[in-house]
C-alpha positions in Angstrom: 173.4 20.2 225.1 172.4 20.4 221.6 173.0 17.9 219.0 175.9 18.1 216.4 177.4 15.9 213.8 180.2 15.5 211.1 179.9 14.1 207.5 183.2 13.5 205.3 183.8 12.5 201.9 187.1 12.6 200.4 189.7 11.1 198.5 191.6 7.8 199.7 194.5 9.5 200.7 192.5 11.0 203.5 190.7 8.0 205.2 193.0 7.6 208.1 192.4 11.5 209.1 188.9 11.3 208.5 188.7 8.0 211.2 190.9 10.3 213.5 188.7 13.1 213.1 185.5 11.3 214.1 187.4 9.8 217.1 188.2 13.2 218.1 184.6 14.5 217.4 183.1 12.0 219.7 185.8 13.3 222.4 184.3 16.7 221.9 180.8 15.6 222.5 179.5 15.2 219.0 176.3 13.3 218.8 176.7 11.7 214.9 179.2 11.0 212.3 178.1 10.2 208.7 179.8 9.1 205.4 178.9 10.4 202.1 179.2 7.9 199.1 179.8 9.9 195.9 181.0 8.5 192.7 184.6 8.1 192.8 184.9 8.4 196.4 185.5 6.0 199.2 183.1 3.2 200.2 180.8 4.3 202.9 180.5 0.9 204.5 184.1 0.4 205.2 184.6 3.7 206.6 181.5 3.4 208.9 183.0 0.2 210.1 186.3 1.9 210.9 184.2 4.8 212.5 182.3 2.1 214.8 185.8 0.6 216.1 187.1 4.0 217.1 184.0 5.3 219.0 181.4 4.2 221.5 178.2 6.5 221.6 178.1 8.5 218.4 175.3 7.6 216.0 176.6 6.3 212.7 175.0 6.7 209.0 175.4 7.2 205.4 174.6 10.6 204.1 173.8 9.4 201.5 173.9 6.2 199.7 171.5 5.7 196.6 169.1 2.6 196.4 170.4 1.9 193.0 174.2 1.4 194.1 173.0 -1.2 196.7 170.1 -3.7 196.4 167.9 -3.5 199.3 168.8 -7.1 200.2 172.6 -6.0 200.4 171.4 -2.9 202.4 169.5 -5.1 205.0 172.6 -7.6 205.5 175.1 -4.7 205.5 173.4 -2.5 208.2 172.4 -5.4 210.1 176.1 -6.2 210.4 177.2 -2.6 211.0 174.3 -2.3 213.7 175.7 -5.3 215.5 179.3 -4.1 215.2 178.3 -0.7 216.7 176.1 -1.8 219.0 173.0 -0.3 217.6 174.3 2.7 216.3 173.3 3.0 212.7 171.1 5.0 210.5 170.6 4.2 206.9 170.6 7.6 205.0 169.2 7.2 201.5 169.0 9.5 198.5 168.2 9.5 194.7 171.9 9.9 193.9 171.6 11.4 190.7 175.3 11.8 190.3 175.5 8.0 190.3 173.0 7.3 187.4 175.4 7.8 184.4 178.1 6.0 186.5 175.6 3.0 186.9 174.6 3.4 183.4 171.0 3.4 184.3 168.0 3.8 181.9 167.0 7.2 183.2 163.5 7.0 181.3 162.6 4.3 183.8 163.8 5.7 186.9 161.0 7.0 189.4 163.2 8.2 192.2 160.4 8.5 194.7 158.6 5.3 194.1 161.9 3.4 193.7 163.0 4.9 197.1 159.7 3.9 198.7 160.1 0.2 197.6 163.6 0.1 198.6 162.7 1.1 202.2 159.6 -1.2 202.4 161.9 -4.1 201.4 164.7 -3.0 203.8 162.6 -3.0 206.6 160.8 -6.2 205.9 163.8 -8.0 205.8 165.2 -6.6 209.2 161.8 -7.3 210.8 160.8 -10.5 209.7 164.0 -12.1 207.9 162.0 -12.6 204.6 160.2 -10.8 202.1 157.8 -11.7 199.2 157.6 -8.3 197.4 156.5 -7.5 193.7 156.9 -3.8 193.0 157.4 -1.8 189.8 161.1 -1.4 190.5 161.8 -4.3 192.9 160.4 -7.6 192.7 162.1 -10.6 194.9 161.5 -13.4 197.2 164.2 -13.7 199.9 164.9 -15.3 203.2 167.8 -14.4 205.3 169.7 -17.6 207.1 169.3 -15.7 210.4 165.6 -16.5 210.3 166.0 -20.1 210.2 169.5 -21.1 211.9 170.1 -20.8 215.6 172.0 -17.5 215.4 172.1 -14.7 218.0 169.3 -12.2 217.3 169.7 -8.8 215.6 170.8 -5.9 217.8 167.6 -4.4 216.1 165.0 -5.3 213.7 164.4 -1.6 213.0 167.4 0.5 211.9 166.2 4.4 211.3 166.0 5.3 207.8 166.5 8.8 206.8 165.8 10.3 203.4 168.0 12.9 201.7 165.5 15.2 199.9 165.7 18.4 197.6 162.5 18.3 195.6 159.0 18.4 197.0 157.9 14.9 196.1 160.9 13.2 197.7 160.4 15.5 200.9 156.7 14.5 201.0 157.8 10.6 200.9 160.3 11.4 203.7 157.2 12.9 205.6 155.1 9.8 205.0 157.5 7.0 205.7 161.1 8.0 206.9 162.5 8.4 210.3 164.3 11.4 209.4 165.0 14.0 206.5 168.4 15.0 205.6 168.6 18.5 204.3 171.7 19.3 201.9 172.5 23.0 202.3 172.5 24.2 198.8 171.9 27.4 196.8 170.0 25.4 194.1 167.1 24.3 196.4 164.5 25.7 198.8 165.7 26.9 202.4 166.2 24.8 205.4 163.0 26.5 206.8 160.9 25.9 203.9 162.0 22.0 203.7 161.3 21.8 207.6 157.8 22.8 206.8 157.4 20.8 204.0 158.4 17.5 205.7 156.2 18.2 208.7 153.1 19.2 206.6 153.6 15.6 204.9 153.8 14.1 207.9 150.6 15.5 209.1 148.8 14.6 206.1 150.0 11.0 206.5 148.4 10.8 210.0 151.9 11.2 211.6 153.1 13.3 214.4 155.7 15.9 212.8 157.9 15.5 215.9 158.7 11.9 215.2 160.5 13.0 211.8 164.1 14.0 212.9 165.7 16.8 210.8 169.2 17.0 210.2 171.0 19.3 207.8 174.5 18.9 206.0 176.6 22.3 205.8 179.9 22.9 204.7 181.9 24.9 207.1 185.2 26.7 206.8 186.3 28.2 209.8 189.0 31.2 209.2 190.0 32.5 212.6 190.9 35.9 211.1 188.2 36.1 208.5 190.4 35.7 205.4 189.0 32.9 203.5 191.2 30.5 201.6 190.6 31.2 197.6 190.9 27.7 197.2 188.2 26.6 199.1 186.0 29.5 197.3 187.0 28.2 194.2 186.8 24.3 194.9 183.6 24.3 196.9 181.6 27.6 196.5 182.0 28.9 192.9 181.0 25.6 191.0 177.8 25.2 193.3 176.5 28.7 192.5 176.8 28.1 188.9 174.0 25.5 189.2 171.6 28.3 189.5 169.4 29.1 186.9 168.4 32.8 186.0 165.3 32.5 187.9 167.0 30.9 191.2 169.6 33.5 191.1 167.2 36.3 190.9 165.2 34.9 193.8 168.1 35.1 196.0 168.9 38.6 194.8 172.0 37.9 193.0 173.2 40.3 190.0 172.5 38.5 186.6 175.6 40.0 185.1 177.8 39.0 187.9 176.1 35.5 187.7 176.7 35.4 183.8 180.5 36.3 184.1 180.9 33.7 187.2 179.4 30.9 185.1 181.6 31.8 182.4 184.9 31.8 184.6 184.2 28.5 186.0 183.3 27.0 182.8 186.7 28.2 181.2 188.6 27.3 184.4 189.7 30.8 185.5 189.2 30.3 189.2 190.9 33.4 190.4 188.4 35.4 188.4 185.5 33.2 189.6 186.4 33.7 193.2 186.9 37.4 192.8 183.2 37.7 191.5 181.8 36.0 194.8 179.8 38.1 197.2 179.4 37.7 201.1 175.7 36.5 200.2 176.6 34.2 197.6 179.1 32.5 200.2 176.6 32.3 202.7 174.2 30.6 200.3 176.7 27.5 200.2 177.6 27.2 203.8 179.2 28.6 206.9 182.6 30.4 205.7 183.9 33.0 208.1 185.2 33.5 211.6 184.3 31.1 214.4 181.7 33.7 215.5 180.4 33.9 212.0 180.0 30.1 211.6 178.4 29.6 215.2 175.9 32.6 214.1 175.1 30.4 210.8 174.5 27.3 213.0 172.4 29.1 215.1 170.3 30.4 212.2 169.9 26.3 211.1 168.7 25.6 214.6 166.1 28.5 214.3 164.9 27.2 211.2 163.9 23.8 212.9 166.9 21.8 212.1 167.6 19.6 215.2 171.1 18.5 214.1 173.4 20.4 211.9 175.7 17.9 210.1 179.2 19.8 209.7 181.1 19.1 206.6 184.6 20.6 207.0 186.3 22.1 204.0 189.8 23.2 204.1 191.5 24.9 206.9 192.2 23.6 210.5 189.8 20.7 210.9 190.0 20.5 214.4 189.3 24.0 215.0 186.2 23.4 212.8 185.0 20.5 214.9 185.4 22.5 218.0 183.3 25.3 216.7 180.6 22.8 216.1 181.3 21.5 219.7 180.9 25.3 221.0 177.4 25.4 219.5 176.4 22.2 220.7 177.4 23.2 224.2 175.5 26.4 224.2 172.2 24.5 223.9 
């Protein structure tokens, strides 16, 4: 049976539904459940604790949280607690979190995402493995000792929690190949294809003297299942059209998208003309953003991800019947 996962983000009004969906996903045979942590969205840690309470076997992780929002000392203590609560099922998924930079009023001129990520991972691992660290880096400088190192407390469930890196740019993908336990790919029209990123992270692993097989590769993919193939215009307007406007002219041309159509799409989205934007979308444009269509179409899309070297597609349900979407993912896993 192949691996399949699910990831959620969303408004506070949906938290109970998300917890129930994760419980149902495990019932269907899912191997993992993840929580995004976007600006203005729910706290991932609270939800992961809730997911742990209603499940017994699926891996649980963030996809992603930025190292700037939580200090590595806090990350280590938080994930040690979550790992204990879940019986050793946690994964720390880190990403640069560019959407957070303005919200956290960070000085962008001094940010070096690859360097900062590497330092955060090193401190996180040292604290879990040894209970203390004395580290002086460019971004992080600290001396810290956890009380579990000196008090007669029960040992940690695990002294090494897997760290995955969400990466789009070559430098961050290279870091994942050198130091991470896994790579989280976000399916997006703006960045390179999944197959290109799989090759890149494996090449970086080889250059670092690692076996590429050691690097787990998962991919976050929006999925909207339409039993009769009629896509919900709201979903297209909310999730697909805005993503496509992030493409510059060169990126759009590389994907074979008509320049005039793209210019009209950008204008329609910018001016809030959602119906017009949706009318401009073509099947290749929609497919660049995720799996949108009949169950068979979505299954074929997941098969393409697997053929590209993705070991575990992580479904992000958008609109429609959420249980049906989860069931399509379970069908994919059962076919392996």
